[in-house]
mmCIF file of the C-alpha atoms, coordinates in Angstrom:
data_MODEL
# 
_entry.id   MODEL 
# 
loop_
_atom_site.group_PDB 
_atom_site.id 
_atom_site.type_symbol 
_atom_site.label_atom_id 
_atom_site.label_alt_id 
_atom_site.label_comp_id 
_atom_site.label_asym_id 
_atom_site.label_entity_id 
_atom_site.label_seq_id 
_atom_site.pdbx_PDB_ins_code 
_atom_site.Cartn_x 
_atom_site.Cartn_y 
_atom_site.Cartn_z 
_atom_site.occupancy 
_atom_site.B_iso_or_equiv 
_atom_site.pdbx_formal_charge 
_atom_site.auth_seq_id 
_atom_site.auth_comp_id 
_atom_site.auth_asym_id 
_atom_site.auth_atom_id 
_atom_site.pdbx_PDB_model_num 
ATOM 1   C CA . UNK A 1 1   ? 1.068   -19.198 -15.735 1.00 0.00 ? 1   UNK A CA 1 
ATOM 2   C CA . UNK A 1 2   ? 2.453   -18.937 -12.023 1.00 0.00 ? 2   UNK A CA 1 
ATOM 3   C CA . UNK A 1 3   ? 0.760   -20.846 -8.880  1.00 0.00 ? 3   UNK A CA 1 
ATOM 4   C CA . UNK A 1 4   ? 2.257   -18.114 -6.674  1.00 0.00 ? 4   UNK A CA 1 
ATOM 5   C CA . UNK A 1 5   ? 0.653   -17.629 -3.610  1.00 0.00 ? 5   UNK A CA 1 
ATOM 6   C CA . UNK A 1 6   ? 0.793   -15.383 -0.868  1.00 0.00 ? 6   UNK A CA 1 
ATOM 7   C CA . UNK A 1 7   ? 1.812   -17.476 2.636   1.00 0.00 ? 7   UNK A CA 1 
ATOM 8   C CA . UNK A 1 8   ? 1.084   -14.064 5.149   1.00 0.00 ? 8   UNK A CA 1 
ATOM 9   C CA . UNK A 1 9   ? -2.614  -13.657 4.989   1.00 0.00 ? 9   UNK A CA 1 
ATOM 10  C CA . UNK A 1 10  ? -2.509  -14.492 8.607   1.00 0.00 ? 10  UNK A CA 1 
ATOM 11  C CA . UNK A 1 11  ? -0.804  -11.065 9.022   1.00 0.00 ? 11  UNK A CA 1 
ATOM 12  C CA . UNK A 1 12  ? -3.522  -9.261  7.625   1.00 0.00 ? 12  UNK A CA 1 
ATOM 13  C CA . UNK A 1 13  ? -4.959  -6.860  10.247  1.00 0.00 ? 13  UNK A CA 1 
ATOM 14  C CA . UNK A 1 14  ? -6.482  -3.955  8.408   1.00 0.00 ? 14  UNK A CA 1 
ATOM 15  C CA . UNK A 1 15  ? -9.891  -4.898  7.053   1.00 0.00 ? 15  UNK A CA 1 
ATOM 16  C CA . UNK A 1 16  ? -11.586 -1.258  6.678   1.00 0.00 ? 16  UNK A CA 1 
ATOM 17  C CA . UNK A 1 17  ? -9.622  1.064   4.975   1.00 0.00 ? 17  UNK A CA 1 
ATOM 18  C CA . UNK A 1 18  ? -9.609  4.815   6.140   1.00 0.00 ? 18  UNK A CA 1 
ATOM 19  C CA . UNK A 1 19  ? -12.186 7.080   4.548   1.00 0.00 ? 19  UNK A CA 1 
ATOM 20  C CA . UNK A 1 20  ? -9.660  9.290   3.576   1.00 0.00 ? 20  UNK A CA 1 
ATOM 21  C CA . UNK A 1 21  ? -5.737  10.032  3.955   1.00 0.00 ? 21  UNK A CA 1 
ATOM 22  C CA . UNK A 1 22  ? -3.644  13.129  3.457   1.00 0.00 ? 22  UNK A CA 1 
ATOM 23  C CA . UNK A 1 23  ? -0.835  11.557  1.194   1.00 0.00 ? 23  UNK A CA 1 
ATOM 24  C CA . UNK A 1 24  ? 2.370   9.199   2.201   1.00 0.00 ? 24  UNK A CA 1 
ATOM 25  C CA . UNK A 1 25  ? 3.119   9.850   5.611   1.00 0.00 ? 25  UNK A CA 1 
ATOM 26  C CA . UNK A 1 26  ? 6.415   9.780   5.019   1.00 0.00 ? 26  UNK A CA 1 
ATOM 27  C CA . UNK A 1 27  ? 6.765   11.927  1.999   1.00 0.00 ? 27  UNK A CA 1 
ATOM 28  C CA . UNK A 1 28  ? 4.589   14.660  3.989   1.00 0.00 ? 28  UNK A CA 1 
ATOM 29  C CA . UNK A 1 29  ? 7.267   14.077  6.828   1.00 0.00 ? 29  UNK A CA 1 
ATOM 30  C CA . UNK A 1 30  ? 9.956   14.863  4.725   1.00 0.00 ? 30  UNK A CA 1 
ATOM 31  C CA . UNK A 1 31  ? 8.668   17.277  1.922   1.00 0.00 ? 31  UNK A CA 1 
ATOM 32  C CA . UNK A 1 32  ? 8.984   14.409  -0.657  1.00 0.00 ? 32  UNK A CA 1 
ATOM 33  C CA . UNK A 1 33  ? 6.214   13.632  -3.500  1.00 0.00 ? 33  UNK A CA 1 
ATOM 34  C CA . UNK A 1 34  ? 4.416   10.594  -4.389  1.00 0.00 ? 34  UNK A CA 1 
ATOM 35  C CA . UNK A 1 35  ? 2.796   9.063   -7.500  1.00 0.00 ? 35  UNK A CA 1 
ATOM 36  C CA . UNK A 1 36  ? 0.550   6.309   -6.394  1.00 0.00 ? 36  UNK A CA 1 
ATOM 37  C CA . UNK A 1 37  ? -0.267  5.300   -2.568  1.00 0.00 ? 37  UNK A CA 1 
ATOM 38  C CA . UNK A 1 38  ? -0.148  2.085   -0.873  1.00 0.00 ? 38  UNK A CA 1 
ATOM 39  C CA . UNK A 1 39  ? -1.854  1.018   2.406   1.00 0.00 ? 39  UNK A CA 1 
ATOM 40  C CA . UNK A 1 40  ? 0.126   -1.591  4.779   1.00 0.00 ? 40  UNK A CA 1 
ATOM 41  C CA . UNK A 1 41  ? -2.483  -4.257  5.598   1.00 0.00 ? 41  UNK A CA 1 
ATOM 42  C CA . UNK A 1 42  ? -0.688  -5.306  8.713   1.00 0.00 ? 42  UNK A CA 1 
ATOM 43  C CA . UNK A 1 43  ? -0.427  -1.913  10.322  1.00 0.00 ? 43  UNK A CA 1 
ATOM 44  C CA . UNK A 1 44  ? -2.035  0.608   8.158   1.00 0.00 ? 44  UNK A CA 1 
ATOM 45  C CA . UNK A 1 45  ? 0.818   2.798   7.195   1.00 0.00 ? 45  UNK A CA 1 
ATOM 46  C CA . UNK A 1 46  ? 0.023   4.929   4.139   1.00 0.00 ? 46  UNK A CA 1 
ATOM 47  C CA . UNK A 1 47  ? 3.212   5.016   1.839   1.00 0.00 ? 47  UNK A CA 1 
ATOM 48  C CA . UNK A 1 48  ? 4.104   5.603   -1.988  1.00 0.00 ? 48  UNK A CA 1 
ATOM 49  C CA . UNK A 1 49  ? 4.672   3.260   -4.508  1.00 0.00 ? 49  UNK A CA 1 
ATOM 50  C CA . UNK A 1 50  ? 7.686   1.664   -6.528  1.00 0.00 ? 50  UNK A CA 1 
ATOM 51  C CA . UNK A 1 51  ? 7.284   4.414   -9.074  1.00 0.00 ? 51  UNK A CA 1 
ATOM 52  C CA . UNK A 1 52  ? 7.864   7.133   -6.505  1.00 0.00 ? 52  UNK A CA 1 
ATOM 53  C CA . UNK A 1 53  ? 11.071  8.739   -5.968  1.00 0.00 ? 53  UNK A CA 1 
ATOM 54  C CA . UNK A 1 54  ? 11.375  7.379   -2.389  1.00 0.00 ? 54  UNK A CA 1 
ATOM 55  C CA . UNK A 1 55  ? 9.782   4.247   -2.433  1.00 0.00 ? 55  UNK A CA 1 
ATOM 56  C CA . UNK A 1 56  ? 8.385   4.479   0.617   1.00 0.00 ? 56  UNK A CA 1 
ATOM 57  C CA . UNK A 1 57  ? 6.235   1.321   0.915   1.00 0.00 ? 57  UNK A CA 1 
ATOM 58  C CA . UNK A 1 58  ? 9.009   -0.804  0.217   1.00 0.00 ? 58  UNK A CA 1 
ATOM 59  C CA . UNK A 1 59  ? 11.079  0.651   2.701   1.00 0.00 ? 59  UNK A CA 1 
ATOM 60  C CA . UNK A 1 60  ? 8.332   0.310   5.173   1.00 0.00 ? 60  UNK A CA 1 
ATOM 61  C CA . UNK A 1 61  ? 7.923   -3.899  4.331   1.00 0.00 ? 61  UNK A CA 1 
ATOM 62  C CA . UNK A 1 62  ? 11.662  -4.169  4.599   1.00 0.00 ? 62  UNK A CA 1 
ATOM 63  C CA . UNK A 1 63  ? 12.215  -2.229  7.810   1.00 0.00 ? 63  UNK A CA 1 
ATOM 64  C CA . UNK A 1 64  ? 9.353   -3.714  9.471   1.00 0.00 ? 64  UNK A CA 1 
ATOM 65  C CA . UNK A 1 65  ? 8.527   -7.340  7.960   1.00 0.00 ? 65  UNK A CA 1 
ATOM 66  C CA . UNK A 1 66  ? 4.963   -6.268  7.220   1.00 0.00 ? 66  UNK A CA 1 
ATOM 67  C CA . UNK A 1 67  ? 4.719   -8.120  3.873   1.00 0.00 ? 67  UNK A CA 1 
ATOM 68  C CA . UNK A 1 68  ? 1.412   -6.894  2.234   1.00 0.00 ? 68  UNK A CA 1 
ATOM 69  C CA . UNK A 1 69  ? 0.286   -3.884  0.810   1.00 0.00 ? 69  UNK A CA 1 
ATOM 70  C CA . UNK A 1 70  ? -2.886  -2.636  -1.025  1.00 0.00 ? 70  UNK A CA 1 
ATOM 71  C CA . UNK A 1 71  ? -3.447  -0.026  -3.564  1.00 0.00 ? 71  UNK A CA 1 
ATOM 72  C CA . UNK A 1 72  ? -5.569  2.843   -2.386  1.00 0.00 ? 72  UNK A CA 1 
ATOM 73  C CA . UNK A 1 73  ? -5.601  4.220   -5.754  1.00 0.00 ? 73  UNK A CA 1 
ATOM 74  C CA . UNK A 1 74  ? -9.331  4.761   -7.019  1.00 0.00 ? 74  UNK A CA 1 
ATOM 75  C CA . UNK A 1 75  ? -10.621 1.588   -8.848  1.00 0.00 ? 75  UNK A CA 1 
ATOM 76  C CA . UNK A 1 76  ? -7.898  -0.505  -7.612  1.00 0.00 ? 76  UNK A CA 1 
ATOM 77  C CA . UNK A 1 77  ? -8.187  -3.739  -5.156  1.00 0.00 ? 77  UNK A CA 1 
ATOM 78  C CA . UNK A 1 78  ? -5.425  -5.621  -5.567  1.00 0.00 ? 78  UNK A CA 1 
ATOM 79  C CA . UNK A 1 79  ? -3.033  -6.219  -3.148  1.00 0.00 ? 79  UNK A CA 1 
ATOM 80  C CA . UNK A 1 80  ? 0.874   -7.263  -3.233  1.00 0.00 ? 80  UNK A CA 1 
ATOM 81  C CA . UNK A 1 81  ? 3.149   -9.478  -0.954  1.00 0.00 ? 81  UNK A CA 1 
ATOM 82  C CA . UNK A 1 82  ? 6.772   -8.311  -1.050  1.00 0.00 ? 82  UNK A CA 1 
ATOM 83  C CA . UNK A 1 83  ? 8.233   -11.675 0.542   1.00 0.00 ? 83  UNK A CA 1 
ATOM 84  C CA . UNK A 1 84  ? 6.285   -13.960 -2.072  1.00 0.00 ? 84  UNK A CA 1 
ATOM 85  C CA . UNK A 1 85  ? 6.477   -11.979 -4.707  1.00 0.00 ? 85  UNK A CA 1 
ATOM 86  C CA . UNK A 1 86  ? 2.947   -12.061 -5.888  1.00 0.00 ? 86  UNK A CA 1 
ATOM 87  C CA . UNK A 1 87  ? -0.069  -9.883  -6.484  1.00 0.00 ? 87  UNK A CA 1 
ATOM 88  C CA . UNK A 1 88  ? -3.239  -11.186 -5.514  1.00 0.00 ? 88  UNK A CA 1 
ATOM 89  C CA . UNK A 1 89  ? -7.304  -10.044 -4.306  1.00 0.00 ? 89  UNK A CA 1 
ATOM 90  C CA . UNK A 1 90  ? -8.108  -10.281 -0.696  1.00 0.00 ? 90  UNK A CA 1 
ATOM 91  C CA . UNK A 1 91  ? -11.951 -10.408 0.302   1.00 0.00 ? 91  UNK A CA 1 
ATOM 92  C CA . UNK A 1 92  ? -13.104 -8.839  3.376   1.00 0.00 ? 92  UNK A CA 1 
ATOM 93  C CA . UNK A 1 93  ? -11.477 -5.731  3.013   1.00 0.00 ? 93  UNK A CA 1 
ATOM 94  C CA . UNK A 1 94  ? -13.858 -2.816  3.299   1.00 0.00 ? 94  UNK A CA 1 
ATOM 95  C CA . UNK A 1 95  ? -14.349 0.729   2.343   1.00 0.00 ? 95  UNK A CA 1 
ATOM 96  C CA . UNK A 1 96  ? -13.022 3.185   -0.426  1.00 0.00 ? 96  UNK A CA 1 
ATOM 97  C CA . UNK A 1 97  ? -10.188 5.773   0.359   1.00 0.00 ? 97  UNK A CA 1 
ATOM 98  C CA . UNK A 1 98  ? -10.256 9.465   -0.630  1.00 0.00 ? 98  UNK A CA 1 
ATOM 99  C CA . UNK A 1 99  ? -6.715  10.025  -1.804  1.00 0.00 ? 99  UNK A CA 1 
ATOM 100 C CA . UNK A 1 100 ? -5.420  13.739  -2.597  1.00 0.00 ? 100 UNK A CA 1 
ATOM 101 C CA . UNK A 1 101 ? -4.183  14.146  -6.323  1.00 0.00 ? 101 UNK A CA 1 
ATOM 102 C CA . UNK A 1 102 ? -0.223  12.953  -6.612  1.00 0.00 ? 102 UNK A CA 1 
ATOM 103 C CA . UNK A 1 103 ? 1.995   15.889  -6.453  1.00 0.00 ? 103 UNK A CA 1 
ATOM 104 C CA . UNK A 1 104 ? 4.090   14.192  -9.247  1.00 0.00 ? 104 UNK A CA 1 
ATOM 105 C CA . UNK A 1 105 ? 1.117   14.718  -11.925 1.00 0.00 ? 105 UNK A CA 1 
ATOM 106 C CA . UNK A 1 106 ? -0.022  18.352  -10.806 1.00 0.00 ? 106 UNK A CA 1 
# 
């Protein structure tokens, strides 16, 4: 079992999740399709997961050095740190986001 921890918790600025989102901001702009949605906990950018064709959440993290995302999928509250390569839970994140269905599943 790994003892890895996220060393970037001080960068979390998003504590209140949006009530709803239209989808992956980058896919909506380019006409792409997403599978699952993630939110950057540093700036609030909503992007698609690594199982999506364009992997916009990872691209955002690497382009901006914003290390922490949270799943926006219903019933999921996990977070991921790209730098420390670790999944974890964060206390103090509030709200639940209504998301549209994945264009790849419908």
